[in-house]
N, C-alpha and C positions, 0 to 999 in steps of 0.2 A: 433259577429258586427267589421268590421277596427277602429281599430283606425288612427291618423296619423303620427304612427312612422313607420310603417312596412308595406309597401306594401304588396297583396294577392291578388290574382285573385278568380272572384266569379265564378265556373261552374252552369249553370243552368240544362241543362240536367238530373243530379243525382236526383236534386230535384225535377223533376215531379212524382217521385216515390211514395212521400208521398201528391200529391195532391187528385187524388181523392178517398181516405180514412179522409185526412183533420187533417192530420198531420201538413202540410203543404200548401201553396196556392200560387198561382202569386200576389196576393199583397202583402200578409207577403215578401214574399220575395223582390218586387220591395220597401217594406218598409223598407229592412233593407239595398237596395242599396240607397235610398234617404239619409239613416244617412252617407253612408258612403262619400256621396257628400258632404252634409253638414259637415263633418269631415274634407276631402281633398280640394274640391274644393277653399278654400281662400288661400292655399298654394301653389297651381296645375295650376289653372285658365286652367281647360282642357272643358269648355263649354260655348260655345258665347251665346245662350240661352236654356231655359230650360222650358219645358211647362209638369211641375207635375200632373198639375189638371186634363189633359188629360190623361197623364199615368197611373192616380191611376183609372182613370175611365174604360180603357182598362184593367187595371189590376184585377178589379174588374169583368169584361165580362167573361176575361179567365178564373179565378175561378170558375164562375159556369159552363163554359163548360168542365171544369177538375173534376167536382162533378160530372157531370152527364154522364162522360165519352164521352165526344165530343169535345175533343179539336181539333181546327181545321188543328194542325199539330204540330211535336214533340216541335217547337219551340212556339207556343203555351204562349203567357204572358212572353216571354225573352225579359229582358231590353237590349235596343239596343241605342248605339248613334248614327246619321248621320253625317258625314265630311261634313260641312258648304260649300261646293260646288255642294250639292246634293240639288234640290227641295222638300219641305216639305207646306205642304196646311196649316200647322195649327203655321207654324213659317215663320221670314224672312230667307232668303238663300244668306249670305253678301260675299262669297266669300272670306272675310280674308282683304277687300278692303274698303278704305273708298267710293269708287264709288257708292258701293250696298247697303250701309248701308240703314238699314230697309226695303231694297229690297224684295215683295213678287210677285210669279209665281203665287200664287190663283192656285196652283195642288202638286201634289205630281211625283218625279220622279219614272220612272219605278220601279226600286229597293224597295222604299220605299211603294210604293204601293202594292208591292209583300209582303215586308213584312206585313202590316195590313192586307192582305187578308191570311196569315198564322197566324194570331192573335197576333204578335211580337209588344210589346209595347213599342213607341217610348219616350225616355226621352227627349232629347233633342238636338240642333247642336253642334256638337265639332267644334274647332277651327281647322282652316285651314292656312298654309301660305297664302302667297298673289296670289290669282289665282292657290291653290296648286302647285306655284314653288316656288322661292328663300327664298322672306322675309319673316322671322316668325314673329309670332303673340304674343310670349307672355308667351304661355304656358311653364310650367318647369317640369323636370323631378320627379316624385314621390321618384326617390331613391337618390335625392340630387338635391334638388331645381336650386343649382347654374349652375345646367347641363342642355343642351338642352335635350329635348324626344325625336329629332328627327324631320322630316318634311316628306312630307307638312302634315300626317296624324297626326300630335303632339296630338291634343284632345284626339282622339278616341284611341292612344296609351294608353298614359297618365290617362284616365278616365277606359281603362279596367284592366290594370296596377295594381289599386289600387280596382278594384273590384266596383267599381260605377255604373258599366254595366257587362254585361257576353259580347257582340258583341260590334265591333263599326265599319260601315263602312268604309272602306277608298277608295284611290285611286292610285295608283302608276303609273308613267310614266318614270321615272329615279328608285327613292329607296324612294318611300315614302309610303310603306306599309312595307317593310320588315326593312328599317333600324329603324323605331320607335318601332316596336316592338323589336328590338335587345335591345335598347337601354331601354326602360321599360319592358322589363322581359314577355311580353304575347306571342301568337303566330300570325304569319301571315301569311297570305295567299293572293297571288297573282295569279288569274286563267292565263290560256291560253287566251290570245289574243283576246276579244269578246264572252270569253264565257257567258257574266254576260250584260244585258243589260244596256246602261250607258244614254237611253233615261232622260231627265229632267235634266241633271249634267254637267256642267261647265267645263269638261276633256274631250275634242273632238281630243284630238292629237291619232294620227295612236298608239302609243307606250302605251298609256293609258288604265288599265285596270280597274273594279271595283274589291275588294277583302274585306277581313275578318280579323279584330285584334281582337285574340277571347282567351277566358280564356282556351281552351283545342282544342287539334284536332279534337276533334269529332265534337264541334261547329262550328269551323274553318269551315268545310263541311258541316255542316247541314244548318247553314244560307245561305251559299252559292247555296246549292243544292235548298232550297227554294225559292230563288227568280226567278233562271233561270226556277224553273216549273212553275212558273205564268208568267214570263217575258221574259224568252228566252234570248237569245244571241243580241248582235246589229245589228240590220238589215245586215241582208246577212250572218251571222252565224251563226252556227247549236245549238249552247248553250252549258253548261258545261253539260259534257258525266260523267255517274256514277251510282251508287246505291243509293238509298233513305236515308240509312245512312253512317256514315263513314266507308269505303273500311275495309273489314278487314287485320289487320296488317300482312306482310310478308315480312319473312328475305331476306332482297336482296341478292343476289348472288356476284355480281360483282358492284361497284361505279367506278367513274372516279376522282378524286383529281382534279379541278381546281384552282389554284394557283389567277391567274386571275392579273390585271394591278394595286392590290392593296396589291400585297403580300410582298413589299419593305416597305408599312407603317402599315401592321400591328405589334401591340405593342408587346412584349415580353411574357405578361401574354395571349395574343389572340393567339398568333401563339404554344404557349405552349398547350394551351386547345383544338387547332383543333389539334395537334400532340397525345393528350391526347386519343383523341374521337375515330382516326384515329387507336392506337395502340387498345383500345377496339373493335373495330369492327372487326381488323383484328386477334385478339384473339377469337373474336366469329364465326370465318370460313368466315368472308365476305372480300372476297379478295378488294382491292383499288389501283388501277391503276393510274400512272403519268404521265405527259408528256415524263418524261423520261424513259417510261419503255412502252409506246404506242404509236406508230404512232397517232393512231386515238385521241388522246386525245392531243398528241402535235398539231395537226390540230385543234380539238376545242380551245384549248389557242389561235392561233394563230388567229382563227374569233373571239375572245371576244377582241383580242389586241384596244385599243383606241375605245372600246365601249360607253365611256361618248362622246366622243369627236364627232362620228359619230353622237349619238343620240341628244346630244345639237343643232347640224347644223340641221338636219330635225325638234327637237322641233323647230327651229329658223323661218321657214320657214314656219310649219304649224301656227303658232301665228302671222303670221304678219298680217290677220285678226283674232281677232279681237283687237290687241291693235293699229293699227293705227286708229282706231275707239274710242277705251278708250282717248289716246294721244290729240283726236281734241276736245272730251269734258273737258277732264282736264286733263293737263299733270301732273298736283302739287300734284293730288294723286296718283302717278304710284310711286313704288321704282325706285331708278333707276337702279337694276337688271331689272325689267321691263321693261324701256327704255332703258337699254343696248341691249336687245334681240331686242326689235322694229329695230334697230338700223341694227344689224347681219343680220333681217331678211332683211330689205331693202338693204342691199349689196349682196344680194343671188338673182341669177337668177332663171325660172323653170328649165333649163338644171341643175342648180347645187344640186337642190332638186333632178331630174331623179336620177342623179348618185347617190347621198347617196341613194334611193331608192334601185337601182341597188345593190351596195352594201352590204347594210343590206340584203337583198336576196339570196345574194349566202354564205354572211356568215349563215346565219338559214341554208342553206342548210348544210355548211361544220359540224355545230354542230349536227344536226340531225342525221347523219352518226353516231352518237354512241350510239343510239338509239340500233341499233343491237345488240350488244355487253353489255350494261349497261344497268341497272337499273334504275338509274338516278347519277347526278354528288352531289358531296358535297363539300363544302366551307364554310369558315366565312361568316358570314352577315355584319358584319362591322370591319373594322382597328381595332376597339378596345371600352371598355366600353366610355360610351355618355362623351362628353367630356364639360371640366368646357364652360360656357359661353352660353346669348343665342340670339348672335346673328348672330350664324350659327346654320343649324341642322344637320351638320358633313358631313363626308367625304361619299360619296355613292359609290365608287370603287366599291365594291364588288358584288352588287344588282343593279346596270346598265347593266350587261352583259345580265341576264335576264331576263328584261324588253327591251333592243334592241331586242331580240331573237325571244321575244313575247312567252317566253314557262310558264308552271307554274313554279312559286316557292315557298317552303314554308322557313319561319326561323322556330325554334324550341329553346325553350327559357334553355336549355342543357349547355350551356358555361356559365362562369365567367372570369373578369378581373380584379383585385384590389376589389372585394369583391361587383362587379358592375353585373348587367346581360348583358349577352352577345350571341347572335343568332347563331346554326349552321343553316347553309343554303341547304337546297336540292335542286336542279333545276332539273324539268324532260323534257317532249319534248311534245310537241303542240298536245294538243286535249286529253292528256294522263292523265289529271290530277287525276283520281281517281287510275293510277299507283302510281302516287308519293304519293299519302296520305297512300297506302297499304305498300310502301315503308319505310314512315317517320315513319307510325307505327312498321315497323319493327325496324326501328333503333333508339326510342325512349327504347323499350323494353330492347335493349344492353344498353345503355348508361343513364336508369334510373331505 
């Protein structure tokens, strides 16, 4: 059982081996999670709403299925948290905003409905920043409550990081899955844009993607896979490609090291951690190329320069609605950052937005040229350990390129900075999420 002194991840898939024999059960697993919630929640504030009665009923039903050797899926009975911009029929969806206090849509989002069909146990709604954007909503980092957990998927990362749940659903349009995963010491997966159906979720921006914050790499894949099999991708997208369980680890032949615009902001500890990881990978026979010795990597580095600025402009225009309606309803319930985004949107024209989209398309093509030579790209997930203070969710400079590019990205909790978690980021290529997982498995085999 976890106590409230040291965070520990809680994988679910290995526990299922004991379910058919009666040595363990989804209900017993859930009770261990609930004990962890009781120990940690007063300290970190990861949840907005809990539905423990509903979770226990779902876990009991799952226990019966496992005993009968008829689970609905490998994640049948897995305790999952849902970011509070994603609709749930049994709990409010409050979007981290006073404007939506107590709001109920009376339906499940596509991803939540798919999880229930797969037998997952929905434990509660996890804290999000305001409209999954900038303004924090009070969740604290389990490794040091004086530090940010990251955002906007703050609660999902913190709850997963302490083992209160095995997987939390998150969303990312700038850095909202990978950065909190890095700060809270769990695995983070942002799929290719469009790979997971976002129906019933309040993240309508073109770079946004549903993803997982997970206790393990196999569980990051499995939950995304089970959702995609039942709900597909966003309308007009083919959905997540890949096998029915985590792709087999494969040692990469060649990786590209992307410094990103964040290189100068990285802490000494973060820079050393990445350098040490690269040294281990090269010692294992994996080639790692940089912009200094590869024209393709140099071109990709140029393509992701100012990714944050471009992304914020695109996000601003795409946020014109609904910010204008929220502002008309009650501007006093919007944060300054949200009001400022509205002002930025009003100053833009459709032609401005079209130029930004064309620029993004050109940058994506330049990056994708790497796919013919490299298995993946590596870099840091964050500039360092989670910063002290709860007024900001931290700098997303290392993770915004993957969002702007629309490619799959993973944060692996294999680095540290001053004794605190730090993620190693792997970026893949559009619709090749399975290849990225295989590569990540190979990298983990070298680094752990």
